[in-house]
C-alpha positions as CSV (number, residue, x, y, z in Angstrom):
1,M,-9.2,22.2,21.8
2,E,-11.9,20.4,23.7
3,K,-14.3,20.8,20.8
4,L,-11.7,19.2,18.5
5,Q,-11.3,16.3,20.9
6,W,-15.1,15.7,21.0
7,S,-15.3,15.9,17.2
8,L,-12.4,13.4,16.9
9,L,-14.2,11.0,19.3
10,L,-17.6,11.3,17.6
11,S,-16.2,10.9,14.1
12,F,-14.1,7.9,15.2
13,L,-17.1,6.2,16.9
14,L,-19.4,6.9,13.9
15,A,-16.9,5.6,11.4
16,S,-16.4,2.5,13.5
17,Y,-20.1,1.9,13.6
18,F,-20.5,2.4,9.8
19,C,-17.6,0.1,8.9
20,I,-18.2,-2.7,11.4
21,F,-22.0,-2.8,11.4
22,G,-22.6,-1.5,7.9
23,Q,-24.2,-4.7,6.6
24,G,-26.9,-4.8,9.2
25,T,-27.4,-1.0,9.0
26,A,-27.9,-1.3,5.2
27,Y,-30.6,-3.9,5.7
28,F,-32.3,-1.8,8.3
29,L,-32.2,1.3,6.1
30,S,-33.5,-0.6,3.1
31,E,-36.4,-2.0,5.1
32,H,-37.4,1.2,7.1
33,T,-36.6,4.1,4.7
34,V,-36.5,4.4,0.9
35,P,-36.7,0.8,-0.5
36,V,-33.4,0.8,-2.4
37,A,-31.2,-2.2,-2.7
38,P,-29.1,-2.7,0.5
39,I,-25.9,-2.8,-1.6
40,Y,-26.2,1.0,-2.3
41,Y,-26.7,1.7,1.4
42,L,-23.7,-0.5,2.2
43,T,-21.6,1.3,-0.4
44,G,-22.5,4.7,1.0
45,L,-21.9,3.6,4.6
46,T,-18.5,2.2,3.7
47,V,-17.4,5.4,1.9
48,A,-18.8,7.5,4.7
49,G,-16.9,5.4,7.3
50,I,-13.6,5.5,5.5
51,F,-14.0,9.3,5.0
52,L,-14.8,9.7,8.7
53,Y,-11.6,7.8,9.6
54,I,-9.6,10.1,7.4
55,M,-11.2,13.1,9.0
56,S,-10.4,11.6,12.5
57,G,-6.8,11.2,11.5
58,L,-6.6,14.8,10.3
59,S,-8.2,16.1,13.5
60,L,-5.8,14.0,15.5
61,L,-2.9,15.6,13.6
62,L,-4.3,19.0,14.3
63,L,-4.8,18.2,17.9
64,I,-1.2,17.1,18.3
65,K,0.2,20.0,16.2
66,H,-1.7,22.8,18.0
67,Q,-1.5,21.5,21.5
68,E,1.5,23.1,23.2
69,K,1.1,21.4,26.6
70,F,1.4,17.7,27.0
71,H,-1.9,15.9,26.6
72,A,-2.2,12.6,28.3
73,H,-4.6,11.0,25.9
74,R,-3.1,11.9,22.5
75,E,-0.9,8.8,22.3
76,L,-3.9,6.6,23.2
77,Y,-5.9,8.3,20.5
78,A,-3.2,7.7,17.9
79,V,-2.7,4.0,18.9
80,V,-6.4,3.3,18.9
81,L,-7.0,5.2,15.6
82,F,-4.1,3.6,13.7
83,T,-5.0,0.1,14.8
84,V,-8.8,0.1,14.6
85,A,-9.2,2.3,11.5
86,P,-7.2,0.1,9.0
87,A,-8.8,-3.1,10.2
88,A,-12.4,-1.8,10.2
89,S,-11.9,-0.1,6.8
90,L,-10.5,-3.2,5.2
91,W,-13.4,-5.2,6.7
92,A,-15.9,-2.8,5.3
93,F,-14.2,-2.7,1.9
94,F,-14.1,-6.6,1.9
95,V,-17.8,-6.9,2.7
96,T,-18.7,-4.3,0.1
97,A,-16.6,-6.0,-2.6
98,M,-18.2,-9.3,-1.8
99,W,-21.6,-7.8,-2.1
100,W,-20.8,-6.3,-5.5
101,G,-19.4,-9.6,-6.7
């Protein structure tokens, strides 16, 4: 179960980074890697961030379902995930939509 908790935390943090700082990361990737328009990097980061949030939610459900003893942090995980994920995903979607025009 500890491996599932670490994967939940890692995917949540990575998704948050992709969704919140996607625009700056897209510019960085465009300048320092393959010179592709930043809009394509931003779109990829947004899709990856939303996918990672979905995977975080599924791993949280697995964590709650398969854990027989009471875990002190699972309610905290649920509250943080279900408050941060929608806001960050909507922000990333809004920024990507504005870039696409």
